[in-house]
Biopython code that builds the backbone (N, CA, C, O; Angstrom):
import numpy as np
from Bio.PDB.StructureBuilder import StructureBuilder

atoms = [
    (1, "UNK", "N", (108.959, 149.171, 79.900)),
    (1, "UNK", "CA", (109.694, 148.048, 80.437)),
    (1, "UNK", "C", (111.076, 148.020, 79.791)),
    (1, "UNK", "O", (111.186, 148.030, 78.565)),
    (2, "UNK", "N", (112.123, 147.984, 80.599)),
    (2, "UNK", "CA", (113.476, 147.944, 80.066)),
    (2, "UNK", "C", (113.868, 146.503, 79.753)),
    (2, "UNK", "O", (113.186, 145.561, 80.156)),
    (3, "UNK", "N", (114.958, 146.348, 79.038)),
    (3, "UNK", "CA", (115.405, 144.999, 78.679)),
    (3, "UNK", "C", (115.804, 144.211, 79.916)),
    (3, "UNK", "O", (115.690, 142.985, 79.914)),
    (4, "UNK", "N", (116.270, 144.873, 80.979)),
    (4, "UNK", "CA", (116.672, 144.163, 82.198)),
    (4, "UNK", "C", (115.477, 143.614, 82.960)),
    (4, "UNK", "O", (115.607, 142.632, 83.692)),
    (5, "UNK", "N", (114.329, 144.230, 82.799)),
    (5, "UNK", "CA", (113.133, 143.738, 83.495)),
    (5, "UNK", "C", (112.172, 143.076, 82.520)),
    (5, "UNK", "O", (111.023, 142.800, 82.865)),
    (6, "UNK", "N", (112.635, 142.822, 81.312)),
    (6, "UNK", "CA", (111.804, 142.174, 80.311)),
    (6, "UNK", "C", (111.380, 140.782, 80.760)),
    (6, "UNK", "O", (111.996, 140.173, 81.635)),
    (7, "UNK", "N", (110.336, 140.310, 80.150)),
    (7, "UNK", "CA", (109.740, 139.036, 80.548)),
    (7, "UNK", "C", (110.737, 137.875, 80.445)),
    (7, "UNK", "O", (110.810, 137.053, 81.359)),
    (8, "UNK", "N", (111.489, 137.795, 79.372)),
    (8, "UNK", "CA", (112.411, 136.675, 79.166)),
    (8, "UNK", "C", (113.501, 136.661, 80.232)),
    (8, "UNK", "O", (113.787, 135.613, 80.812)),
    (9, "UNK", "N", (114.106, 137.805, 80.492)),
    (9, "UNK", "CA", (115.159, 137.886, 81.504)),
    (9, "UNK", "C", (114.568, 137.616, 82.887)),
    (9, "UNK", "O", (115.193, 136.947, 83.709)),
    (10, "UNK", "N", (113.371, 138.133, 83.147)),
    (10, "UNK", "CA", (112.687, 137.878, 84.428)),
    (10, "UNK", "C", (112.437, 136.388, 84.602)),
    (10, "UNK", "O", (112.682, 135.844, 85.678)),
    (11, "UNK", "N", (111.953, 135.723, 83.563)),
    (11, "UNK", "CA", (111.678, 134.291, 83.637)),
    (11, "UNK", "C", (112.962, 133.499, 83.896)),
    (11, "UNK", "O", (112.965, 132.565, 84.698)),
    (12, "UNK", "N", (114.038, 133.866, 83.225)),
    (12, "UNK", "CA", (115.318, 133.182, 83.449)),
    (12, "UNK", "C", (115.831, 133.423, 84.865)),
    (12, "UNK", "O", (116.381, 132.519, 85.494)),
    (13, "UNK", "N", (115.650, 134.639, 85.362)),
    (13, "UNK", "CA", (116.058, 134.949, 86.729)),
    (13, "UNK", "C", (115.283, 134.091, 87.726)),
    (13, "UNK", "O", (115.867, 133.553, 88.667)),
    (14, "UNK", "N", (113.987, 133.960, 87.529)),
    (14, "UNK", "CA", (113.166, 133.124, 88.396)),
    (14, "UNK", "C", (113.591, 131.663, 88.305)),
    (14, "UNK", "O", (113.708, 130.980, 89.323)),
    (15, "UNK", "N", (113.820, 131.192, 87.091)),
    (15, "UNK", "CA", (114.247, 129.817, 86.869)),
    (15, "UNK", "C", (115.552, 129.518, 87.611)),
    (15, "UNK", "O", (115.674, 128.487, 88.273)),
    (16, "UNK", "N", (116.519, 130.420, 87.496)),
    (16, "UNK", "CA", (117.806, 130.223, 88.157)),
    (16, "UNK", "C", (117.676, 130.312, 89.675)),
    (16, "UNK", "O", (118.321, 129.553, 90.397)),
    (17, "UNK", "N", (116.854, 131.225, 90.160)),
    (17, "UNK", "CA", (116.640, 131.343, 91.603)),
    (17, "UNK", "C", (116.002, 130.101, 92.199)),
    (17, "UNK", "O", (116.389, 129.654, 93.279)),
    (18, "UNK", "N", (115.029, 129.547, 91.501)),
    (18, "UNK", "CA", (114.374, 128.330, 91.986)),
    (18, "UNK", "C", (115.315, 127.132, 91.900)),
    (18, "UNK", "O", (115.274, 126.255, 92.763)),
    (19, "UNK", "N", (116.152, 127.081, 90.884)),
    (19, "UNK", "CA", (117.155, 126.019, 90.808)),
    (19, "UNK", "C", (118.136, 126.120, 91.963)),
    (19, "UNK", "O", (118.553, 125.105, 92.521)),
    (20, "UNK", "N", (118.502, 127.338, 92.318)),
    (20, "UNK", "CA", (119.402, 127.555, 93.444)),
    (20, "UNK", "C", (118.763, 127.058, 94.746)),
    (20, "UNK", "O", (119.423, 126.397, 95.548)),
    (21, "UNK", "N", (117.496, 127.372, 94.953)),
    (21, "UNK", "CA", (116.793, 126.907, 96.151)),
    (21, "UNK", "C", (116.714, 125.383, 96.162)),
    (21, "UNK", "O", (116.942, 124.758, 97.198)),
    (22, "UNK", "N", (116.395, 124.787, 95.026)),
    (22, "UNK", "CA", (116.307, 123.322, 94.958)),
    (22, "UNK", "C", (117.666, 122.694, 95.272)),
    (22, "UNK", "O", (117.730, 121.674, 95.958)),
    (23, "UNK", "N", (118.743, 123.289, 94.780)),
    (23, "UNK", "CA", (120.091, 122.776, 95.070)),
    (23, "UNK", "C", (120.393, 122.872, 96.570)),
    (23, "UNK", "O", (120.999, 121.964, 97.139)),
    (24, "UNK", "N", (119.979, 123.953, 97.200)),
    (24, "UNK", "CA", (120.176, 124.122, 98.638)),
    (24, "UNK", "C", (119.424, 123.052, 99.425)),
    (24, "UNK", "O", (119.957, 122.499, 100.388)),
    (25, "UNK", "N", (118.187, 122.759, 99.019)),
    (25, "UNK", "CA", (117.398, 121.732, 99.694)),
    (25, "UNK", "C", (118.014, 120.347, 99.503)),
    (25, "UNK", "O", (118.024, 119.539, 100.431)),
    (26, "UNK", "N", (118.522, 120.074, 98.314)),
    (26, "UNK", "CA", (119.176, 118.794, 98.057)),
    (26, "UNK", "C", (120.387, 118.631, 98.974)),
    (26, "UNK", "O", (120.593, 117.568, 99.559)),
    (27, "UNK", "N", (121.183, 119.692, 99.094)),
    (27, "UNK", "CA", (122.360, 119.645, 99.965)),
    (27, "UNK", "C", (121.950, 119.403, 101.418)),
    (27, "UNK", "O", (122.602, 118.636, 102.126)),
    (28, "UNK", "N", (120.877, 120.053, 101.861)),
    (28, "UNK", "CA", (120.390, 119.847, 103.232)),
    (28, "UNK", "C", (119.888, 118.419, 103.418)),
    (28, "UNK", "O", (120.134, 117.800, 104.454)),
    (29, "UNK", "N", (119.187, 117.900, 102.418)),
    (29, "UNK", "CA", (118.695, 116.522, 102.508)),
    (29, "UNK", "C", (119.850, 115.533, 102.615)),
    (29, "UNK", "O", (119.819, 114.622, 103.442)),
    (30, "UNK", "N", (120.858, 115.712, 101.784)),
    (30, "UNK", "CA", (122.017, 114.814, 101.816)),
    (30, "UNK", "C", (122.765, 114.947, 103.141)),
    (30, "UNK", "O", (123.200, 113.945, 103.708)),
    (31, "UNK", "N", (122.917, 116.172, 103.635)),
    (31, "UNK", "CA", (123.612, 116.388, 104.899)),
    (31, "UNK", "C", (122.888, 115.717, 106.063)),
    (31, "UNK", "O", (123.514, 115.348, 107.057)),
    (32, "UNK", "N", (121.577, 115.559, 105.943)),
    (32, "UNK", "CA", (120.784, 114.951, 107.014)),
    (32, "UNK", "C", (120.419, 113.498, 106.733)),
    (32, "UNK", "O", (119.496, 112.959, 107.343)),
    (33, "UNK", "N", (121.125, 112.877, 105.830)),
    (33, "UNK", "CA", (120.816, 111.511, 105.431)),
    (33, "UNK", "C", (120.863, 110.529, 106.606)),
    (33, "UNK", "O", (120.126, 109.543, 106.605)),
    (34, "UNK", "N", (121.693, 110.774, 107.581)),
    (34, "UNK", "CA", (121.818, 109.874, 108.732)),
    (34, "UNK", "C", (121.157, 110.422, 109.988)),
    (34, "UNK", "O", (121.368, 109.884, 111.075)),
    (35, "UNK", "N", (120.361, 111.483, 109.864)),
    (35, "UNK", "CA", (119.668, 112.063, 111.013)),
    (35, "UNK", "C", (118.358, 111.310, 111.246)),
    (35, "UNK", "O", (117.471, 111.337, 110.393)),
    (36, "UNK", "N", (118.229, 110.641, 112.387)),
    (36, "UNK", "CA", (116.993, 109.900, 112.650)),
    (36, "UNK", "C", (115.767, 110.820, 112.612)),
    (36, "UNK", "O", (115.772, 111.906, 113.190)),
    (37, "UNK", "N", (114.731, 110.366, 111.926)),
    (37, "UNK", "CA", (113.475, 111.107, 111.862)),
    (37, "UNK", "C", (113.442, 112.223, 110.835)),
    (37, "UNK", "O", (112.394, 112.840, 110.643)),
    (38, "UNK", "N", (114.552, 112.504, 110.169)),
    (38, "UNK", "CA", (114.577, 113.597, 109.183)),
    (38, "UNK", "C", (113.719, 113.217, 107.978)),
    (38, "UNK", "O", (113.752, 112.079, 107.510)),
    (39, "UNK", "N", (112.963, 114.172, 107.493)),
    (39, "UNK", "CA", (112.120, 113.977, 106.309)),
    (39, "UNK", "C", (112.673, 114.804, 105.152)),
    (39, "UNK", "O", (113.029, 115.969, 105.328)),
    (40, "UNK", "N", (112.741, 114.203, 103.984)),
    (40, "UNK", "CA", (113.221, 114.863, 102.772)),
    (40, "UNK", "C", (112.368, 116.096, 102.483)),
    (40, "UNK", "O", (111.140, 116.020, 102.460)),
    (41, "UNK", "N", (113.030, 117.231, 102.264)),
    (41, "UNK", "CA", (112.325, 118.478, 101.938)),
    (41, "UNK", "C", (112.385, 118.741, 100.443)),
    (41, "UNK", "O", (113.357, 118.390, 99.774)),
    (42, "UNK", "N", (111.332, 119.364, 99.932)),
    (42, "UNK", "CA", (111.286, 119.720, 98.526)),
    (42, "UNK", "C", (110.144, 120.685, 98.269)),
    (42, "UNK", "O", (109.449, 121.101, 99.196)),
    (43, "UNK", "N", (109.952, 121.040, 97.005)),
    (43, "UNK", "CA", (108.837, 121.896, 96.602)),
    (43, "UNK", "C", (108.493, 121.577, 95.161)),
    (43, "UNK", "O", (109.285, 120.982, 94.430)),
    (44, "UNK", "N", (107.306, 121.981, 94.771)),
    (44, "UNK", "CA", (106.835, 121.751, 93.408)),
    (44, "UNK", "C", (107.492, 122.813, 92.513)),
    (44, "UNK", "O", (107.052, 123.962, 92.470)),
    (45, "UNK", "N", (108.539, 122.412, 91.809)),
    (45, "UNK", "CA", (109.327, 123.340, 91.008)),
    (45, "UNK", "C", (108.495, 123.998, 89.921)),
    (45, "UNK", "O", (108.565, 125.213, 89.733)),
    (46, "UNK", "N", (107.714, 123.208, 89.208)),
    (46, "UNK", "CA", (106.938, 123.744, 88.083)),
    (46, "UNK", "C", (105.859, 124.714, 88.553)),
    (46, "UNK", "O", (105.616, 125.730, 87.902)),
    (47, "UNK", "N", (105.224, 124.418, 89.656)),
    (47, "UNK", "CA", (104.219, 125.330, 90.206)),
    (47, "UNK", "C", (104.874, 126.632, 90.666)),
    (47, "UNK", "O", (104.355, 127.718, 90.406)),
    (48, "UNK", "N", (106.010, 126.523, 91.346)),
    (48, "UNK", "CA", (106.718, 127.713, 91.816)),
    (48, "UNK", "C", (107.186, 128.572, 90.646)),
    (48, "UNK", "O", (107.138, 129.800, 90.718)),
    (49, "UNK", "N", (107.641, 127.928, 89.565)),
    (49, "UNK", "CA", (108.086, 128.673, 88.382)),
    (49, "UNK", "C", (106.913, 129.393, 87.734)),
    (49, "UNK", "O", (107.040, 130.550, 87.332)),
    (50, "UNK", "N", (105.768, 128.717, 87.628)),
    (50, "UNK", "CA", (104.576, 129.348, 87.050)),
    (50, "UNK", "C", (104.142, 130.547, 87.888)),
    (50, "UNK", "O", (103.761, 131.579, 87.336)),
    (51, "UNK", "N", (104.193, 130.426, 89.201)),
    (51, "UNK", "CA", (103.828, 131.541, 90.085)),
    (51, "UNK", "C", (104.815, 132.693, 89.941)),
    (51, "UNK", "O", (104.414, 133.856, 89.934)),
    (52, "UNK", "N", (106.094, 132.380, 89.825)),
    (52, "UNK", "CA", (107.106, 133.424, 89.669)),
    (52, "UNK", "C", (106.943, 134.156, 88.341)),
    (52, "UNK", "O", (107.099, 135.375, 88.280)),
    (53, "UNK", "N", (106.630, 133.418, 87.280)),
    (53, "UNK", "CA", (106.449, 134.032, 85.962)),
    (53, "UNK", "C", (105.211, 134.922, 85.935)),
    (53, "UNK", "O", (105.176, 135.921, 85.216)),
    (54, "UNK", "N", (104.199, 134.562, 86.712)),
    (54, "UNK", "CA", (102.967, 135.352, 86.745)),
    (54, "UNK", "C", (103.110, 136.603, 87.606)),
    (54, "UNK", "O", (102.357, 137.563, 87.447)),
    (55, "UNK", "N", (104.078, 136.586, 88.517)),
    (55, "UNK", "CA", (104.262, 137.719, 89.425)),
    (55, "UNK", "C", (105.078, 138.825, 88.800)),
    (55, "UNK", "O", (105.599, 138.678, 87.694)),
    (56, "UNK", "N", (105.188, 139.941, 89.515)),
    (56, "UNK", "CA", (105.972, 141.077, 89.011)),
    (56, "UNK", "C", (107.468, 140.786, 89.032)),
    (56, "UNK", "O", (107.944, 139.994, 89.845)),
    (57, "UNK", "N", (108.194, 141.427, 88.142)),
    (57, "UNK", "CA", (109.646, 141.264, 88.082)),
    (57, "UNK", "C", (110.262, 141.694, 89.403)),
    (57, "UNK", "O", (109.874, 142.710, 89.979)),
    (58, "UNK", "N", (111.220, 140.918, 89.873)),
    (58, "UNK", "CA", (111.915, 141.246, 91.108)),
    (58, "UNK", "C", (111.194, 140.819, 92.370)),
    (58, "UNK", "O", (111.691, 141.058, 93.470)),
    (59, "UNK", "N", (110.026, 140.187, 92.237)),
    (59, "UNK", "CA", (109.283, 139.743, 93.414)),
    (59, "UNK", "C", (110.049, 138.616, 94.107)),
    (59, "UNK", "O", (110.747, 137.834, 93.461)),
    (60, "UNK", "N", (109.907, 138.549, 95.409)),
    (60, "UNK", "CA", (110.560, 137.520, 96.203)),
    (60, "UNK", "C", (110.001, 136.148, 95.847)),
    (60, "UNK", "O", (108.785, 135.957, 95.821)),
    (61, "UNK", "N", (110.889, 135.189, 95.573)),
    (61, "UNK", "CA", (110.467, 133.821, 95.305)),
    (61, "UNK", "C", (110.142, 133.166, 96.640)),
    (61, "UNK", "O", (110.962, 133.173, 97.558)),
    (62, "UNK", "N", (108.948, 132.603, 96.746)),
    (62, "UNK", "CA", (108.531, 132.020, 98.016)),
    (62, "UNK", "C", (107.761, 130.721, 97.803)),
    (62, "UNK", "O", (106.574, 130.642, 98.122)),
    (63, "UNK", "N", (108.442, 129.685, 97.257)),
    (63, "UNK", "CA", (107.729, 128.419, 97.058)),
    (63, "UNK", "C", (107.457, 127.736, 98.396)),
    (63, "UNK", "O", (108.150, 127.977, 99.385)),
    (64, "UNK", "N", (106.455, 126.897, 98.406)),
    (64, "UNK", "CA", (106.074, 126.183, 99.625)),
    (64, "UNK", "C", (106.988, 124.972, 99.788)),
    (64, "UNK", "O", (106.815, 123.959, 99.110)),
    (65, "UNK", "N", (107.964, 125.084, 100.691)),
    (65, "UNK", "CA", (108.883, 123.988, 100.990)),
    (65, "UNK", "C", (108.237, 123.123, 102.058)),
    (65, "UNK", "O", (107.798, 123.623, 103.095)),
    (66, "UNK", "N", (108.180, 121.812, 101.797)),
    (66, "UNK", "CA", (107.523, 120.891, 102.721)),
    (66, "UNK", "C", (108.156, 119.510, 102.588)),
    (66, "UNK", "O", (108.846, 119.235, 101.606)),
    (67, "UNK", "N", (107.926, 118.648, 103.563)),
    (67, "UNK", "CA", (108.401, 117.269, 103.427)),
    (67, "UNK", "C", (107.779, 116.608, 102.188)),
    (67, "UNK", "O", (106.599, 116.799, 101.896)),
    (68, "UNK", "N", (108.579, 115.842, 101.478)),
    (68, "UNK", "CA", (108.127, 115.171, 100.265)),
    (68, "UNK", "C", (107.310, 113.939, 100.667)),
    (68, "UNK", "O", (107.775, 113.104, 101.443)),
    (69, "UNK", "N", (106.109, 113.837, 100.141)),
    (69, "UNK", "CA", (105.224, 112.719, 100.473)),
    (69, "UNK", "C", (105.546, 111.495, 99.629)),
    (69, "UNK", "O", (106.082, 111.612, 98.527)),
    (70, "UNK", "N", (105.217, 110.330, 100.152)),
    (70, "UNK", "CA", (105.304, 109.093, 99.383)),
    (70, "UNK", "C", (106.662, 108.420, 99.352)),
    (70, "UNK", "O", (106.859, 107.479, 98.583)),
    (71, "UNK", "N", (107.607, 108.876, 100.169)),
    (71, "UNK", "CA", (108.927, 108.247, 100.181)),
    (71, "UNK", "C", (108.978, 107.181, 101.278)),
    (71, "UNK", "O", (108.355, 107.333, 102.328)),
    (72, "UNK", "N", (109.716, 106.117, 101.030)),
    (72, "UNK", "CA", (109.864, 105.056, 102.011)),
    (72, "UNK", "C", (110.831, 105.489, 103.108)),
    (72, "UNK", "O", (111.918, 105.996, 102.831)),
    (73, "UNK", "N", (110.422, 105.280, 104.346)),
    (73, "UNK", "CA", (111.266, 105.632, 105.480)),
    (73, "UNK", "C", (112.006, 104.393, 105.982)),
    (73, "UNK", "O", (111.486, 103.278, 105.937)),
    (74, "UNK", "N", (113.210, 104.610, 106.453)),
    (74, "UNK", "CA", (113.976, 103.535, 107.087)),
    (74, "UNK", "C", (113.441, 103.331, 108.508)),
    (74, "UNK", "O", (112.616, 104.122, 108.968)),
    (75, "UNK", "N", (113.884, 102.309, 109.197)),
    (75, "UNK", "CA", (113.395, 102.078, 110.568)),
    (75, "UNK", "C", (113.621, 103.255, 111.524)),
    (75, "UNK", "O", (112.878, 103.405, 112.494)),
    (76, "UNK", "N", (114.632, 104.088, 111.267)),
    (76, "UNK", "CA", (114.879, 105.245, 112.142)),
    (76, "UNK", "C", (113.993, 106.442, 111.795)),
    (76, "UNK", "O", (114.106, 107.494, 112.425)),
    (77, "UNK", "N", (113.110, 106.294, 110.797)),
    (77, "UNK", "CA", (112.190, 107.365, 110.412)),
    (77, "UNK", "C", (112.703, 108.289, 109.331)),
    (77, "UNK", "O", (111.944, 109.109, 108.816)),
    (78, "UNK", "N", (113.966, 108.180, 108.975)),
    (78, "UNK", "CA", (114.552, 109.019, 107.939)),
    (78, "UNK", "C", (114.138, 108.470, 106.571)),
    (78, "UNK", "O", (114.163, 107.259, 106.351)),
    (79, "UNK", "N", (113.755, 109.369, 105.647)),
    (79, "UNK", "CA", (113.339, 108.905, 104.321)),
    (79, "UNK", "C", (114.178, 109.482, 103.180)),
    (79, "UNK", "O", (113.717, 109.518, 102.039)),
    (80, "UNK", "N", (115.410, 109.936, 103.470)),
    (80, "UNK", "CA", (116.280, 110.480, 102.427)),
    (80, "UNK", "C", (116.865, 109.330, 101.612)),
    (80, "UNK", "O", (117.459, 108.407, 102.168)),
    (81, "UNK", "N", (116.695, 109.390, 100.300)),
    (81, "UNK", "CA", (117.272, 108.411, 99.389)),
    (81, "UNK", "C", (118.429, 109.080, 98.645)),
    (81, "UNK", "O", (118.227, 110.038, 97.899)),
    (82, "UNK", "N", (119.632, 108.570, 98.854)),
    (82, "UNK", "CA", (120.797, 109.143, 98.185)),
    (82, "UNK", "C", (120.670, 109.012, 96.672)),
    (82, "UNK", "O", (121.086, 109.910, 95.941)),
    (83, "UNK", "N", (120.105, 107.913, 96.196)),
    (83, "UNK", "CA", (119.913, 107.739, 94.755)),
    (83, "UNK", "C", (118.992, 108.820, 94.197)),
    (83, "UNK", "O", (119.297, 109.439, 93.177)),
    (84, "UNK", "N", (117.868, 109.044, 94.867)),
    (84, "UNK", "CA", (116.906, 110.046, 94.402)),
    (84, "UNK", "C", (117.521, 111.450, 94.453)),
    (84, "UNK", "O", (117.377, 112.229, 93.511)),
    (85, "UNK", "N", (118.203, 111.765, 95.553)),
    (85, "UNK", "CA", (118.799, 113.088, 95.691)),
    (85, "UNK", "C", (119.933, 113.299, 94.692)),
    (85, "UNK", "O", (120.114, 114.407, 94.186)),
    (86, "UNK", "N", (120.696, 112.248, 94.404)),
    (86, "UNK", "CA", (121.764, 112.349, 93.408)),
    (86, "UNK", "C", (121.223, 112.624, 92.015)),
    (86, "UNK", "O", (121.766, 113.451, 91.283)),
    (87, "UNK", "N", (120.148, 111.927, 91.650)),
    (87, "UNK", "CA", (119.526, 112.168, 90.347)),
    (87, "UNK", "C", (118.949, 113.581, 90.262)),
    (87, "UNK", "O", (119.090, 114.260, 89.246)),
    (88, "UNK", "N", (118.301, 114.010, 91.336)),
    (88, "UNK", "CA", (117.728, 115.358, 91.351)),
    (88, "UNK", "C", (118.834, 116.414, 91.288)),
    (88, "UNK", "O", (118.668, 117.452, 90.645)),
    (89, "UNK", "N", (119.959, 116.149, 91.955)),
    (89, "UNK", "CA", (121.084, 117.086, 91.905)),
    (89, "UNK", "C", (121.638, 117.198, 90.486)),
    (89, "UNK", "O", (121.909, 118.300, 90.009)),
    (90, "UNK", "N", (121.804, 116.063, 89.817)),
    (90, "UNK", "CA", (122.317, 116.081, 88.443)),
    (90, "UNK", "C", (121.370, 116.850, 87.528)),
    (90, "UNK", "O", (121.816, 117.659, 86.714)),
    (91, "UNK", "N", (120.068, 116.605, 87.657)),
    (91, "UNK", "CA", (119.086, 117.309, 86.833)),
    (91, "UNK", "C", (119.118, 118.811, 87.120)),
    (91, "UNK", "O", (119.078, 119.628, 86.200)),
    (92, "UNK", "N", (119.189, 119.161, 88.386)),
    (92, "UNK", "CA", (119.211, 120.569, 88.783)),
    (92, "UNK", "C", (120.439, 121.275, 88.226)),
    (92, "UNK", "O", (120.340, 122.404, 87.745)),
    (93, "UNK", "N", (121.589, 120.623, 88.287)),
    (93, "UNK", "CA", (122.813, 121.219, 87.749)),
    (93, "UNK", "C", (122.724, 121.413, 86.239)),
    (93, "UNK", "O", (123.145, 122.447, 85.721)),
    (94, "UNK", "N", (122.180, 120.427, 85.531)),
    (94, "UNK", "CA", (122.019, 120.565, 84.074)),
    (94, "UNK", "C", (121.067, 121.708, 83.731)),
    (94, "UNK", "O", (121.339, 122.496, 82.825)),
    (95, "UNK", "N", (119.949, 121.797, 84.457)),
    (95, "UNK", "CA", (118.988, 122.869, 84.205)),
    (95, "UNK", "C", (119.589, 124.235, 84.534)),
    (95, "UNK", "O", (119.321, 125.211, 83.833)),
    (96, "UNK", "N", (120.396, 124.315, 85.591)),
    (96, "UNK", "CA", (121.031, 125.574, 85.952)),
    (96, "UNK", "C", (121.997, 126.017, 84.850)),
    (96, "UNK", "O", (122.017, 127.187, 84.467)),
    (97, "UNK", "N", (122.791, 125.082, 84.350)),
    (97, "UNK", "CA", (123.725, 125.414, 83.258)),
    (97, "UNK", "C", (122.978, 125.841, 82.001)),
    (97, "UNK", "O", (123.427, 126.737, 81.287)),
    (98, "UNK", "N", (121.847, 125.208, 81.727)),
    (98, "UNK", "CA", (121.015, 125.614, 80.594)),
    (98, "UNK", "C", (120.523, 127.044, 80.785)),
    (98, "UNK", "O", (120.586, 127.849, 79.855)),
    (99, "UNK", "N", (120.036, 127.367, 81.979)),
    (99, "UNK", "CA", (119.566, 128.728, 82.260)),
    (99, "UNK", "C", (120.670, 129.761, 82.089)),
    (99, "UNK", "O", (120.438, 130.835, 81.534)),
    (100, "UNK", "N", (121.864, 129.443, 82.559)),
    (100, "UNK", "CA", (123.008, 130.355, 82.408)),
    (100, "UNK", "C", (123.344, 130.532, 80.928)),
    (100, "UNK", "O", (123.624, 131.646, 80.485)),
    (101, "UNK", "N", (123.319, 129.448, 80.167)),
    (101, "UNK", "CA", (123.615, 129.535, 78.730)),
    (101, "UNK", "C", (122.582, 130.405, 78.014)),
    (101, "UNK", "O", (122.945, 131.214, 77.160)),
    (102, "UNK", "N", (121.302, 130.249, 78.353)),
    (102, "UNK", "CA", (120.260, 131.067, 77.726)),
    (102, "UNK", "C", (120.406, 132.541, 78.104)),
    (102, "UNK", "O", (120.217, 133.422, 77.265)),
    (103, "UNK", "N", (120.738, 132.803, 79.352)),
    (103, "UNK", "CA", (120.927, 134.183, 79.801)),
    (103, "UNK", "C", (122.143, 134.808, 79.117)),
    (103, "UNK", "O", (122.104, 135.971, 78.715)),
    (104, "UNK", "N", (123.207, 134.044, 78.990)),
    (104, "UNK", "CA", (124.409, 134.524, 78.297)),
    (104, "UNK", "C", (124.098, 134.849, 76.838)),
    (104, "UNK", "O", (124.538, 135.874, 76.318)),
    (105, "UNK", "N", (123.341, 133.974, 76.184)),
    (105, "UNK", "CA", (122.950, 134.216, 74.784)),
    (105, "UNK", "C", (122.119, 135.495, 74.673)),
    (105, "UNK", "O", (122.305, 136.275, 73.739)),
    (106, "UNK", "N", (121.205, 135.714, 75.617)),
    (106, "UNK", "CA", (120.383, 136.928, 75.601)),
    (106, "UNK", "C", (121.255, 138.180, 75.731)),
    (106, "UNK", "O", (121.057, 139.160, 75.012)),
    (107, "UNK", "N", (122.219, 138.138, 76.653)),
    (107, "UNK", "CA", (123.097, 139.297, 76.845)),
    (107, "UNK", "C", (124.022, 139.506, 75.654)),
    (107, "UNK", "O", (124.333, 140.646, 75.308)),
    (108, "UNK", "N", (124.466, 138.428, 75.022)),
    (108, "UNK", "CA", (125.285, 138.575, 73.815)),
    (108, "UNK", "C", (124.474, 139.207, 72.682)),
    (108, "UNK", "O", (124.996, 140.014, 71.913)),
    (109, "UNK", "N", (123.197, 138.837, 72.587)),
    (109, "UNK", "CA", (122.319, 139.450, 71.588)),
    (109, "UNK", "C", (122.139, 140.940, 71.836)),
    (109, "UNK", "O", (122.147, 141.737, 70.898)),
    (110, "UNK", "N", (121.980, 141.310, 73.088)),
    (110, "UNK", "CA", (121.837, 142.724, 73.451)),
    (110, "UNK", "C", (123.132, 143.475, 73.149)),
    (110, "UNK", "O", (123.113, 144.587, 72.623)),
    (111, "UNK", "N", (124.260, 142.845, 73.494)),
    (111, "UNK", "CA", (125.549, 143.468, 73.223)),
    (111, "UNK", "C", (125.757, 143.662, 71.725)),
    (111, "UNK", "O", (126.267, 144.697, 71.297)),
    (112, "UNK", "N", (125.366, 142.672, 70.928)),
    (112, "UNK", "CA", (125.511, 142.774, 69.472)),
    (112, "UNK", "C", (124.635, 143.910, 68.935)),
    (112, "UNK", "O", (125.047, 144.637, 68.031)),
    (113, "UNK", "N", (123.427, 144.064, 69.491)),
    (113, "UNK", "CA", (122.554, 145.148, 69.056)),
    (113, "UNK", "C", (123.141, 146.514, 69.405)),
    (113, "UNK", "O", (123.042, 147.462, 68.626)),
    (114, "UNK", "N", (123.749, 146.601, 70.579)),
    (114, "UNK", "CA", (124.369, 147.866, 70.998)),
    (114, "UNK", "C", (125.550, 148.196, 70.109)),
    (114, "UNK", "O", (125.781, 149.359, 69.779)),
    (115, "UNK", "N", (126.295, 147.180, 69.723)),
    (115, "UNK", "CA", (127.486, 147.392, 68.917)),
    (115, "UNK", "C", (127.201, 147.498, 67.423)),
    (115, "UNK", "O", (128.129, 147.508, 66.614)),
    (116, "UNK", "N", (125.959, 147.574, 67.062)),
    (116, "UNK", "CA", (125.616, 147.790, 65.651)),
    (116, "UNK", "C", (125.222, 146.556, 64.901)),
    (116, "UNK", "O", (125.326, 146.516, 63.675)),
    (117, "UNK", "N", (124.780, 145.564, 65.593)),
    (117, "UNK", "CA", (124.300, 144.355, 64.900)),
    (117, "UNK", "C", (125.362, 143.300, 64.851)),
    (117, "UNK", "O", (126.268, 143.273, 65.685)),
    (118, "UNK", "N", (125.258, 142.457, 63.906)),
    (118, "UNK", "CA", (126.213, 141.357, 63.776)),
    (118, "UNK", "C", (125.608, 140.065, 64.262)),
    (118, "UNK", "O", (124.469, 140.019, 64.728)),
    (119, "UNK", "N", (126.391, 139.023, 64.143)),
    (119, "UNK", "CA", (125.927, 137.686, 64.519)),
    (119, "UNK", "C", (125.864, 137.547, 66.031)),
    (119, "UNK", "O", (126.631, 138.171, 66.765)),
    (120, "UNK", "N", (124.933, 136.717, 66.477)),
    (120, "UNK", "CA", (124.806, 136.460, 67.911)),
    (120, "UNK", "C", (125.814, 135.415, 68.239)),
    (120, "UNK", "O", (125.925, 135.006, 69.395)),
]
sb = StructureBuilder()
sb.init_structure("model")
sb.init_model(0)
sb.init_chain("A")
sb.init_seg("    ")
for serial, (resi, resn, name, xyz) in enumerate(atoms, 1):
    if name == "N":
        sb.init_residue(resn, " ", resi, " ")
    sb.init_atom(name, np.array(xyz, "f"), 0.0, 1.0, " ", f" {name:<3s}", serial, name[0])
structure = sb.get_structure()
């Protein structure tokens, strides 16, 4: 197993990919906030991450995207909550930046090892 396909880098890649998908769904939900009958879409992030970590490196991420249950619908049938989507967007952005920072630290460590050691 090479360092590029190592478990840690694979896990970070999966984490970032799932964050990207969640961000895309949030954008779609917000874009459809005024569409009558539209149902908020989402997926179980933690379950999808566990499945991705258990799978082989480079495997296609395929979480089950479905309407989110338990949300209150307006009279037009739409159940998108801007407050909920805004909070989820903020959390997703923070988690994405964390993943990028961890990946950058990993690559800096590898670079330091290649260059003969030194501080990370």
